[in-house]
BALOBA-1460 file (C-alpha; in Angstrom, 3 decimals):
// residues 91
<rec num="1" residu="x" x="0.000" y="0.000" z="0.000"/>
<rec num="2" residu="x" x="1.217" y="3.503" z="-0.775"/>
<rec num="3" residu="x" x="0.684" y="6.367" z="1.590"/>
<rec num="4" residu="x" x="-0.893" y="9.745" z="0.916"/>
<rec num="5" residu="x" x="2.139" y="11.618" z="-0.356"/>
<rec num="6" residu="x" x="2.459" y="9.283" z="-3.384"/>
<rec num="7" residu="x" x="6.248" y="9.275" z="-3.126"/>
<rec num="8" residu="x" x="6.385" y="5.551" z="-3.794"/>
<rec num="9" residu="x" x="7.304" y="4.398" z="-0.275"/>
<rec num="10" residu="x" x="5.368" y="1.470" z="1.143"/>
<rec num="11" residu="x" x="3.410" y="2.023" z="4.328"/>
<rec num="12" residu="x" x="3.778" y="-0.281" z="7.287"/>
<rec num="13" residu="x" x="0.666" y="-1.710" z="8.905"/>
<rec num="14" residu="x" x="0.358" y="-1.759" z="12.679"/>
<rec num="15" residu="x" x="-2.169" y="-4.303" z="13.904"/>
<rec num="16" residu="x" x="-3.788" y="-2.868" z="17.023"/>
<rec num="17" residu="x" x="-4.844" y="-6.352" z="18.119"/>
<rec num="18" residu="x" x="-1.170" y="-7.217" z="18.671"/>
<rec num="19" residu="x" x="-0.691" y="-4.330" z="21.146"/>
<rec num="20" residu="x" x="-1.757" y="-4.325" z="24.785"/>
<rec num="21" residu="x" x="-4.729" y="-1.938" z="25.110"/>
<rec num="22" residu="x" x="-3.009" y="0.350" z="27.625"/>
<rec num="23" residu="x" x="0.050" y="0.760" z="25.379"/>
<rec num="24" residu="x" x="-1.699" y="1.330" z="22.035"/>
<rec num="25" residu="x" x="-1.904" y="5.118" z="22.040"/>
<rec num="26" residu="x" x="1.608" y="5.714" z="23.442"/>
<rec num="27" residu="x" x="3.098" y="3.310" z="20.880"/>
<rec num="28" residu="x" x="1.139" y="4.778" z="17.981"/>
<rec num="29" residu="x" x="2.005" y="8.354" z="18.991"/>
<rec num="30" residu="x" x="5.687" y="7.393" z="19.240"/>
<rec num="31" residu="x" x="5.493" y="5.773" z="15.789"/>
<rec num="32" residu="x" x="3.813" y="8.905" z="14.417"/>
<rec num="33" residu="x" x="6.418" y="11.205" z="15.973"/>
<rec num="34" residu="x" x="9.204" y="9.118" z="14.402"/>
<rec num="35" residu="x" x="7.774" y="9.548" z="10.883"/>
<rec num="36" residu="x" x="9.448" y="11.770" z="8.330"/>
<rec num="37" residu="x" x="7.166" y="14.429" z="6.850"/>
<rec num="38" residu="x" x="4.852" y="12.963" z="4.229"/>
<rec num="39" residu="x" x="5.304" y="9.400" z="5.470"/>
<rec num="40" residu="x" x="2.734" y="7.324" z="7.246"/>
<rec num="41" residu="x" x="1.430" y="3.984" z="8.358"/>
<rec num="42" residu="x" x="-1.822" y="2.066" z="8.420"/>
<rec num="43" residu="x" x="-3.451" y="0.897" z="11.616"/>
<rec num="44" residu="x" x="-5.743" y="-2.131" z="11.585"/>
<rec num="45" residu="x" x="-8.034" y="-3.421" z="14.268"/>
<rec num="46" residu="x" x="-11.440" y="-4.713" z="15.184"/>
<rec num="47" residu="x" x="-12.909" y="-1.389" z="16.354"/>
<rec num="48" residu="x" x="-13.169" y="2.220" z="15.196"/>
<rec num="49" residu="x" x="-9.958" y="3.991" z="16.307"/>
<rec num="50" residu="x" x="-11.728" y="7.364" z="16.640"/>
<rec num="51" residu="x" x="-10.303" y="7.918" z="20.176"/>
<rec num="52" residu="x" x="-6.831" y="7.986" z="18.592"/>
<rec num="53" residu="x" x="-8.069" y="10.506" z="16.037"/>
<rec num="54" residu="x" x="-9.370" y="12.721" z="18.842"/>
<rec num="55" residu="x" x="-6.056" y="12.472" z="20.696"/>
<rec num="56" residu="x" x="-4.108" y="13.378" z="17.540"/>
<rec num="57" residu="x" x="-6.495" y="16.257" z="16.941"/>
<rec num="58" residu="x" x="-5.826" y="17.544" z="20.456"/>
<rec num="59" residu="x" x="-2.067" y="16.915" z="20.676"/>
<rec num="60" residu="x" x="-0.923" y="17.229" z="17.064"/>
<rec num="61" residu="x" x="-3.535" y="19.361" z="15.320"/>
<rec num="62" residu="x" x="-2.552" y="20.190" z="11.745"/>
<rec num="63" residu="x" x="0.366" y="17.752" z="11.758"/>
<rec num="64" residu="x" x="-1.420" y="14.609" z="10.628"/>
<rec num="65" residu="x" x="-3.626" y="13.227" z="7.907"/>
<rec num="66" residu="x" x="-6.258" y="10.575" z="8.580"/>
<rec num="67" residu="x" x="-8.158" y="8.475" z="6.062"/>
<rec num="68" residu="x" x="-10.411" y="5.513" z="6.670"/>
<rec num="69" residu="x" x="-9.586" y="2.665" z="4.289"/>
<rec num="70" residu="x" x="-12.042" y="0.181" z="5.768"/>
<rec num="71" residu="x" x="-14.847" y="0.947" z="8.232"/>
<rec num="72" residu="x" x="-15.956" y="-2.228" z="9.961"/>
<rec num="73" residu="x" x="-17.930" y="-3.922" z="11.094"/>
<rec num="74" residu="x" x="-15.248" y="-6.582" z="11.668"/>
<rec num="75" residu="x" x="-12.122" y="-4.772" z="10.494"/>
<rec num="76" residu="x" x="-11.155" y="-1.116" z="10.614"/>
<rec num="77" residu="x" x="-8.152" y="0.204" z="8.691"/>
<rec num="78" residu="x" x="-6.957" y="3.801" z="8.819"/>
<rec num="79" residu="x" x="-4.076" y="5.476" z="7.043"/>
<rec num="80" residu="x" x="-2.260" y="8.072" z="9.160"/>
<rec num="81" residu="x" x="0.548" y="10.274" z="7.847"/>
<rec num="82" residu="x" x="2.633" y="13.229" z="8.928"/>
<rec num="83" residu="x" x="1.733" y="16.264" z="6.882"/>
<rec num="84" residu="x" x="4.585" y="18.250" z="5.278"/>
<rec num="85" residu="x" x="5.332" y="21.641" z="6.824"/>
<rec num="86" residu="x" x="3.970" y="23.537" z="3.801"/>
<rec num="87" residu="x" x="0.642" y="21.725" z="4.069"/>
<rec num="88" residu="x" x="0.458" y="22.493" z="7.796"/>
<rec num="89" residu="x" x="0.903" y="26.214" z="7.171"/>
<rec num="90" residu="x" x="-1.950" y="26.180" z="4.633"/>
<rec num="91" residu="x" x="-4.467" y="25.245" z="7.348"/>
């Protein structure tokens, strides 16, 4: 799968089911913070990860992109990427 910037890099998938519930958000935020601008990853799980979206919106507003790729009911997949600085200034 390619991520939103269309630079040709493959996106990693992080399966939320493989992470302990209490560590999911800290691990995903650390993975997001480690991304280069324009790069991203896909998260997959068995529930809507909207709480993560709300946390990103609060803590990293304007720095991320979010796109649902699959919306349940059994599997949810979301692409998350770090927006380039120029795109952040436009908003």
